[in-house]
N, C-alpha and C positions, 0 to 999 in steps of 0.2 A: 555533501552527504549526494549519492546518484538515484534521480528515481524514476520510474515504467509506472502514468497510468494508464491502469483499465477502461479500452472502450467509452464506457457509462460516465468515467469521473469527469469533469470540467473541464474543458480546455486550459480557460483563465487559471486554472492552480500551478500549466506552467513556467504563468509571468513571478505568481506568490513566490515559485518553488525560487524562479531566478533570481528576482531582489531580493531570499536573505541566502543567495550562496551557496545555491546544489546548481544541483543541472537537473534538466528532466527533462522523456521526453512522451508521447502518447504513441496508445493502441494507434488509432487511427493516421498515425500520421506514416503507419510500416505495415498496417495489416488490413482485409480488407473488414468491414463491419459483421458480426457474427460470430470473430475465428472462434474459437473456443478455448477455453479460461488456460487449460491448464499449458496453448504453445505459448500463451500470452505472457504465464507465470512461467514460463521454461527461457521466455529470450529473455525476462527481465533478469533469469539466474545468469546465465548465458552473457549478461554484458553488464554484466558482476551491479544490478541495479532492486532498490529498494522496491518492493512495488508497492503500489497505491490501489484500492478498490472496493467499490460498495458495497459486494459478495460475499455475506455474512458466509459463509457457505466456507472463504477457502481461510479461516479463523480457526471452523474445529480439522479443517481437512490436513493442513499445509507442517502442525508437528507429528501427525500421526503418518506422512505419506514421508515428509524428508528429516534425517535427520542433519542435518545441516542443508541451508538456504543462505541466503540472503539477506530477508529479514520482508515485511511485511507489512503495509495498515491496512486496515481494516475497516471504513467507516459509515456505521450502517445510522439512520437518523428514522424519527416514526416519520416525517410529513419532511424525505429528502428535498430542500431547495438546492439550486446551486451559491445562496449566498449561505444561507449555512454550513450548507458541504466543507464550505473553505472557513469560516469562519470555526470549525475546529480539527480542519488541516491542520487552522495554525495553529490552534490551541495542542498540538499534540504537536508537532513541531518544536513549540514553546518546551515540555515538559523533554523531550526527551534528546533534545539539545548536548551536543557531546555525549551523548548513546551508542555504546555498538549492537546493532541490534542485526545481526545475522543469530539464526537460529531463534528465533522471534520472530513474533505475531503480534499486534497491539489489534484489539477491538478499541473502536472511539466512538460512542454514543451518545445522547444528547447530554447522557447526565455523568456519562465517567469514561474512563481510556482505564484498560488493563491489555495481562498481556500475556499471554502464553509460551514455551519453548515446547522446543523438540524434545518427547520422550528417546535418550539416546538409551539403547539394553545395552547393560556390558558382557 
């Protein structure tokens, strides 16, 4: 899988993702700090990457805004720190291994992992 990390996500996750056989890039490698979230998400989509962020708003807005998208993982913890973010990312990757993440957003909290899919109107 191919991932694009939001600027607030620890860069150490790049090493973790590559070690697990994925490709990954970080927002700060191509965008200045403070770049608008929608611009970063658009870049992930254009690059065919799954967006990883700590911004919980994405869990609610992506399925309502985009009928089709490459997928996203949103990790929100009560007391976020680098070690716990990386641990929960590893948990999510293990759970989601082999799944097609397109058109779904996965919310990872301290105790749960759940998904939300795009609402497609017919």
